[in-house]
N, C-alpha and C positions, 0 to 999 in steps of 0.2 A: 480693605482685597484680601482675602485670605489666600496663602501661600500654601505649599506641600511642608510639610515643617522634618527637622532632622535637630535631637538634640544630643551634644557630646559633650564629654567632660577631657579635659586636657588633662593625662596623669602622668607622671617620674618621679625620678630623686631630683634632692633639691640641684638646684644649677644647670641642671641639664637645658634648662634653654627653653621652657614653656611659658613663660611670661614676653619673652621676645618674639616665641613663633602665634603669642596671640596678637601682637603689636601689628608682626606682618599681615595677619588674615584680614585684622581689620581695614588696613589700608591697600590693599590690592582689592578688595571688594569692595572699594568706593565711599566707605563710610566716614572719611575725612574728604573738608574740599583743599583744593589743590596747594591752596596757599597755607591752609590751615597748619599753623606750628603745633609737633604732635612734641611730648615728652619721650623721653624714653620709659621705656617699660612702662607705659600708659595704664595698664590694670593695677602696678602695685600701687593705691592709691593714699596708706596711711605714709605715716613722715618714718615710723619705724618701719614700714615696709623699704621704703627710696634707703634709710640710710645702711639698712643689713642688706637690703638687695636678694631676699627672700620675701615668697608669698604667705601670708600667716591666714588670711580670710577668702573662703572662697569667694569669687565674683563673676556676675554674669554678663555677656552681654551678647550681641546678636547680628549675623550680616546676610545678608540679603545675596547670593549666588544664584544665577541665572535665574531668576523665579524661583531659590528655592530658600527659604529661613533657616539658618543654619542656627540655634542656639547654644553657644559658646560657656561651658565654667573652667576660669582658672583654678585650678585648685592648688591647695600648700604643697610642696614638695620634703617638708622637714618630717621626718616620722612623730615628733610631739603633738602635731598638729593633722593626726588621722584623722579624729574626731569629724574634722571637715572634709575630709574624702569620704568617707564610709557613706555617711548624712548624702550629700550633693550624688552619690554614684545613683539612688534612687531616683534621681531628679530626671537623668537620661536614660537614653537606650543606645548607647556604642561610648564607646573609648578610644581614645588615641594617645597609645601609650610610647612616650618619647624616652630615648636611651642615650647619652652621651656616646660617639662612636668609639671615646678611647677609655673611658672609664667601666662602659661596660653597665651590666645590671648591677643594682646597687640594693642593699638591704632594704629600702622603702619603693624601691622597684619592685621586690617580691613582696613587699603586703600591699601595693594598693593594685597589682598583677589579682592577687590571691583573691579580693573581695569583688572585682571585677568579672572574675571566669566562676566566682560562687553565684554571680548573678545573673550567670549565663550570656554574659553579653561579648562576642568576638572581637578584638581591639584589632585597630588599623596601627600596627607599627611603625615606627620614623627612626631610623636611625640619624641623630643630629650631629651637627657638627665635625660633618667628613672635609673637612678643611683643617683641622687639628694637622701638626708635625707628627703626631703619636698615635694617628685615626688607624683604627686597624677595624672595619667596619664590617668585613667578612665572619670575621670570629668573634665580635659581638653579636651580631646575628645567629652564629651557633649557640652562643652563651645562653641569648631570647628564648632560641629554639629549647634549648636543655629545661630553661625552668620555665616554660608551658608544660612540660613533660612531669617535669618535678611536681607540675601543682597541679597536675593528673588533670590538663586540658582536655575535652571531647575531643573528637575528630577534626570535628567544624570547626572548633575555635582554633586548633594547630595549623588550620588552613587558612592564617590571617597575611593580608596584603601587606608587603614592606616599601617601604618609601626608605631613598636619602638625601638628606637636609643640608643645608648651612642656613639656619635659619633667620641669625642676624641680617643674612645680604634677603633671604625672602625668596630661596629658592629651594623645590625639592622634584624627585621625579624616581620613576623606578628602575633607573638604569643608572651604576654607579659611576659610568666614567660618561655618564651626559647629563648634567643637574637642571638642564634647561633656565630656563631665564624667570620663570616666576612658580604659584604655588598653585596652581590649576589642576595640573593634576593630586595635587592635596584634596580641594577641594570636591574632587570628582570622583574620591573614593570613596570621600564622607558623603557624596548624596548616594551612590553608589552601593555602598558595603552597610551603612549604618540603615536599620530598618527606619519604617517613619512610627511614629507612636498611635497606636492604637487611637482612633475619634470616633469614640460611639459618641455624638452628640444627642441619640435619642433619653439615654437614660442619666435620672437623676443627678446634680453637681455632686461633686468630689472632688476633694482638691488636699493631700499631703502638705503640711508645713518645711520645709526643707533649710529654710533660711531665713533670721527675721532681721528688719532696718528700723533705721530710727528718724522721724523728719520732723523739724520742729514746729511746720506748717500742716500732718497730717498725721504725727504720732507713730504710733507702731504700722510698719508695713510688714504683711506675711509673702511670705514669695517660698515658689513651687508648682510643676507641674499638675495641669488639671487632667484628675482621672480619668472623668468622665464629665458627657453635660455640659450645657455653658450655665454661665455665670455672667448675669448684669449688671453693671450698674444698678444702684439703690433695691437689686432685689434683698431680700430678707435672708440670712444664710447661717446657719446653727454653727458654732465653733464647742468641738469636743476633746477633750484627753483623750491619750495613747489609750485608756478603758472604755471607754466609750461616755464618760461622763458629761454633760451640758454644761458646759460654763459659760458661755454667752450664749445671747441670741440679737443678733442686728444688722444693720443694712450697708450693705460694699458702698462706703463714701468715695472711696475714690479704686480705679482699677488701671493698671499700667500693663504693658508692653515693653520688651526689649528692642531698642534698634541702636544698635552702635555700643554706647557707654552713656545712652541716656534711656530714660525711661519714658514712652509716649504715653500719655492720657486715653484711655481707649473707651472705648460704651460695653465693649462686652468681652470674653477670655471662653476658647473655645477649647474639647479637650485637644490634648497631646502639646498644646503651647505652652510656657514656661511663663507665668504671669506675676503678678505683683498689687496686691490690693488693701486697702485703709479699712479700717472703723472696728477691728476689735484691739483693745487694750490688753487683754488680758491674754493673748494669743503668745504660743512657747515653740517651740523646734520640737516637731513632734507629733504636735496636735492637729486636727485635721477638721477642715472646713468644709460640711456637709447639705445637700438641702432639705428642706424639713421632713421630706416627703421620705427620706432612706437618712435614719437618727445610729449608721453604721459606723465605726471609725475606719480608717485608712491603716492595713498595718505596718507598723514603725519598724523599724532596722536600727538592732541593737549594737549599739556603742561599744564598742570593748573598754574595760573598764580602766581606772589610773590606776600607776604602777606607786609613784612617787606622790610623795604630800610633806607639806610644811604648816610649820605656824604662824599666820598671820598676826599681830598684836599690836596691842598702843603702846606708842612709842612712851618709856617712860625715866630717856634722861637727863642728866640736868639740860640738856639744848632744846628737852622739849618744844616743839607751836615756835620756835624762833623764826622758823623756816616752811611750815607748811599753813596753807589753809584748811584742808580737812583735817582733824586731828582724834578726833573722838572715835570710841568704841563703835557707835551708833551710824555714823556717818560711812567708816571702813566697810562694816557690817551690809549697808547700804549697794553699797558698790560691788561688794563680791554678790549680794544677788542680783543687782543688775549684771554682773559679767554671766550669770549663769543663764540669763535667759538667750543670748548668745551662742554661748560655749556649751557644749552637750557635753564635750567631754571631759568638764572639770565637776567636781563636788567640793562641795562648802558644808560642813559642819559646824555646830558649838558645840564648846567644850565644858568645864567643869566652873572656868573661868569668866565671866561675861568680858572682858578683855582681848581672849584670846580665843579664834577661829583657825579650824582644822583645814587649808583649801588641798586637796588630792588631783592631778594630773598626771598628764602621761610622760613625763619626762621636766629636765630641769628648764630646758628652753624655754619651753610653754607657761612654764609658773614666772621665769625670770620677764619674758615678755610681758603679763599682767602685772609686775611690779613696776617694772620702763614703763609701763601706761597710767598706772595708780599717779607714779609721782608726776610725771607730766603735766598731770592733771591737779596735781596740787597735794596729793596727799602723802599723810606721814606717818608713819608707822616702824615695826621692825619688823624681822623674820628671821625664823628658827633656822638651821643646819636640815638640809633636803633629807626624806629620811623613805626606803624603802616601805611599800606595804607587802607585809606577808601574809601567805594563806595555810589554814591548817582542815588538814582532809584524813581522817583516820587517823588521828595521833600523830599524824606525819606533817611536820613543818614545810611548806612549800616556798620559793621566791621567785621572784620575778627574774628572768634571765636575759641575755640581748644580745642579739647579733651583730658583731663587730667588724669592720672590714678596714684595712688599715695599709693604705701604701707609702711605701719609704723606700727612701733611699738605701742600696743593699747595705751601707755600713753601719747603719740605725739600727736595721733590724733586729739585731739578738740583744740590744739593751730595749727596744720596745720588746719583743717575748719574755724578758724577763721581769720588766713591768706588767706584764699579764696573767702571764704565769702565778706570780706573787699575789697577786690580784685574784686569785682562781678562778683564772679563766684556764680554757680549755681549746688548744690550737685544731681547728676542722679542715684549713687546709695552708698553704704555704705556697705560689708561683712567681713565677719570674715577668715582668713588664720591663722590655725597653731596659733602664739604669735601673728601675725600681719592683722593691718587691711587695706584689699583696698577699698580708696576712689578713687570715679570716676564724675568728675566735666567737666561740660563748664565754661570755661573761656575765657573773651575778650585778643587775643592776645597782647595789651598794657599792660593789668592788671599780663601779666606772664613777663614781662621784669625788671627783678632785683629780681623775684619770689623763682629763683633757691636757688640764698644763702641765702634769708631769713629762707624759709624752712630745711636748711640743718642745718644750726646754729640753731632754734630752736630745732631742733630734734637731735642736734651732730653729725650731721652726716649720721644717721641712714637710712632714707627716699631715697626711689627709685623711679626716678620720669619718669615718660614718657610722650610724650604730642602727639599729631597730627594735624596738620590742620582740622576743622569739616567742615564750611560753614560761609558765610557771615549774620549777623544777626542784628537786629534795632541797633542801639549805645545806651549803658546800662550807661552813662550821666558820672560825673565827676570822676576821677580816683584818689585815694589818692596819693601825691607822696611820696620822700626819705624824711623819718622821720629826717637825722641828714643832719646837713651842712658841708661845707668843711674846710679845715684848709689850706688856702692857703699862702702862699711865699711872705713877704713884700717885700724882696731883694733879689740879684743874689749874691750866693757866695756858699762856701763847707758849710753842715751842720755842726754845734759844741755840742759835749756834753754838753756844759754849758748853750747854749740856750735850748737843750731839755730839761734837766733837770726842769729848772724852766716851761715847760711847758705840761710835761707828763698828769699832771691831766685835761687838757681840755679836753684827746679824743686821738687818741691812732693815731701813725705815722707807714708812708708811706713810709721815707726815712730814712738809715741811717747815721751815722758818717761818714764826710768826702766824701759822694757827692755833685755833684755839684746839684743846683740848680736856677730857675732864679723865678725873680717878677712874680706872677699870675701863677705858678706849685701849683696845688694842692700835699699837703709835708702829710697829713692824713683826718680823720673823724672827725668831731667836736661830742663834746657828745649832743649839743643843736640843735636844725632846722635850725637855721644860719648860716653862713657861718664866719668863724674867720679869721683876719688878722695877722698874728703875723714875725717875728722874724726871721727864724731858724740856721740863718749865723752869729748871734751874738756871740763878743769874749769876754772874760774877760778882763779886762784891768789890765793889771798886777802892779803890785805894790812890795813895800819892802816887805811886810810885809807876815810872815807865812803862808798859808792856814791851819781854822782849821784840824784835822786829819779826819771826818768827811767829809770834800769834795772828800777824794780821794778814798771813798767807796761808790758814789753815782751810783746806778746799773740806765741804761738807760732801758725799757721795750724794747725788740725783736718788731720790727717793723711788719707791714702786708705785706704780700704776695702775690700782685691780680695774679692770670693767665689771661690770653689775656680775656676770655668770663667775669670772675666778673670784669675787668676792662669795659666790655661794660655794663652793667649792673648796674655798678656805676651813674657813667655820666649820668650829667642832661643837660637837654637843653641849660645850658650856656656854657657849657663844652666841651670839645674836648679829646680823646687820642691820643696823639702821637706818632708812632711807627714809631720805626726807628731796624735796624738788629740787636741792643743791648741791648735797652730800649723799654720801657714802660714807662709813661711818662701822666699822666691826667693834664690837665691845662684847665684855663679861656681861652675861646674863646678873650675876652678881656684882654690883660695882666694887663694893666694900672688900676691901684684900681679906680681912679677917671673918668675914661674912665665906668667902669664894672656902677658909679653908675648915669652916665648919660642915659646910657642907660638902665637902669632899671626903671629911671623917666619915660623917654617916654615911654614907655612900659605903664604904671601906667597910663601916662596920658588919 
């Protein structure tokens, strides 16, 4: 049966309620059985997504509402995964812009809205979470309208429909004072406001590959919206790259359409619908699948360039190979190449060393998610400190600058401003919101490496930080480095309480008693700005004398426990992060102390 079709993407800043709203859309459209057990945030399928509560990869679903098939794409809200949003927008004909009723438009809201407006879409605005105690729906709506104006929206785009919602309860309406009982007003608005895709069935088949999945039974699966024509199962179709070169000629072995959370095998796919098809092992995002009669690719939407890079290298520490299954340079290279097939905003390039690869992405979080995924799959490697990617034009060096918005209690605002000014930030605005202050800055990306830790420490964890790439601007000069040096292990062995007892006053330690360490491993943070070499494996000499009673009551301070992102923010240029399935260890690039001194003296010459 062929239904009228609407294709929409739900876009918003991180944690504004996209995935929760999709849950309710699925439930109220009758996608699930009445007695079916449904997980919360059902669209967040990966372990990392569920643990962190964020959407990392865009996902497709579809519902049937009153005889209309609505294809829905849930997109990531974090700016580091903006590449997912950019390519997915080409697959739809309209967007629902979700905005938190208290936080209002944030940097990622601006980013995704700009992309949508440039494509000519007329967004549906949903002010979500209006049941919050600090909700300010009317003010937020005014801010959204101002944002549309700033982004040079057309008069038609400015005439956007507005709904007020509580996504977690599954209610939305046009009236702020009467939210109704369900999401029917939203469904009605989608059907009425979002244009039906062009359904030119007479033309030869064409489809842009906007997403790629893998299935153990059928191999690679290409996902996209059929631009024109009809495709049938077992039909011979040609795969073209972005330049129109033929990559593969093959038959469509499997053809799927979306229904709820499942792919349903179908015999044909028609123009306007979002489908998935198998049979093309060489397909990548941005390729086109076309009929043999018309070998012209579908125009591809360019993805913004990466701004941060890191070096992934083979682990060469004394503990190399003890915890990981995949440790060689070839295995690491193959895994990075595999990531490129589905992650279009990443770039991987070789270096002079066969054991080192340069990986560039949108931000620290995107690279951290890649690292976390690899370590969970059994990979063992080491990574360098994140570096920003500079551009040079006309003899002038330009660096990436990010838009940063921080909500912080008023008592801490001056400290946060000092930190940002020290990192070459320029204040754009400052406003009062109930008991909090909202600060808006433009800060060089390199000034934001390690910034989150400093701010959360100064504000006792009460700051809410949002950042988004803004533009390239002229280089702003030297940036102050880390204030504290590292405490470095002098020898290999087990950490002893006897050694830590005498060293506790020198700084904060990252290692526990009994943990194995090696020479050159960073075991703590020095109170001073220089590195400190210590012996944390030193043991007490045994004698016939009884120890004083006080020796039995020594308390060892609780060690620092750094997350992956905190480790990446902490390390300096002369350090590496050793990543294994079980451990995260910060170490010096040169493990031997004398070699480090030689390298330092050579660099100063």
